[in-house]
N, C-alpha and C positions, 0 to 999 in steps of 0.2 A: 826663330823662325814663322817666314807671316803666313800669313794663308794663302791659299793658292786666289783665290779674290779679290785678296790683298794684291798679290804679285801681280794681276792684272791689273786691280785699277792703276796703279805707277806703269805700267805697260802703256791704260789709254791714256794717260796720261799727256808720257813724252812723248808717245806716236802725236795730239792733240796739238803740245806745243811744237813740234817740227812742221807742224803745217800751216801752223800760223807764222812761224819764219819764216817759209817758205812764201805765199801770200804776201808777207812783206817785202821777203830781199827779189825773189826774182823778177819783176817787173822793173827793179833797174837794171837789169842786164841786156836790157834791149832802147836802142836810141828811137824806140816810136812806141806807143800806145797796145798795152799787152791787156788782156783780159786774160786771171789764173784759172782755169777749171779745174776737173778733179782732179784730187791727189787721192794717190791709197797708195797701202802699205802694205807689201810682202814681205813676212814674216819668212818662208823658205831662203827668203835671199836676203834679207834684211836690208830692203832697202826699203825707199817711196819713190811712185812717176807722178811727176806734173806736167801736163797738161796745158798750156799756152798757146793760146788764141789770139791772133792782132786784131782790136777793138776797131770800131768805127771808124775812126782818126785814123790810124795806121795807112792806110789810105793815101790820103793828105797830107798827114803828116812824109811819109817817103816819098811822095814824087814833091815835094818841098827841094828834099836832103837833097834827091836827084836833078835838081832842076827844073822843075816839069813835068819828069818824061811820067809817061801812065802806067799807075799802077796796080795788080793785078792779086786779093790775097784769096788765097785756095784754099781749105785745110788746118792744119794744127802740129803742136810743134813738141815733140814728148820729149821730157827730161826724165830720165831717172837715177837716183842720188843714195847712195851706198854707204850705212850708217856702219860706225866703226865706232868702237869705245875707248874709251881713255880709259890711260892705265889706272887713274884713282880708282876706274868703275870696275876693273876686271880683276879687282882682291880674290 
């Protein structure tokens, strides 16, 4: 059995991996440029929240996509991803 410090290091490493993966994958969900902001882990719900904001180019990209319509971007989006264990991890 590993020490508590070893287990905490494993969890921290797993969360860091998830953060890296989300920073790479989340922008692909959108048809315009976005900036991934805060990524926070919630141990109580075993979830990760990601804040996404349109980039400075997003209004221009959306306007072009919609045929020259004026686009206002205000605010941000927040996504919550619930983490799950695979059957091989829950032995």
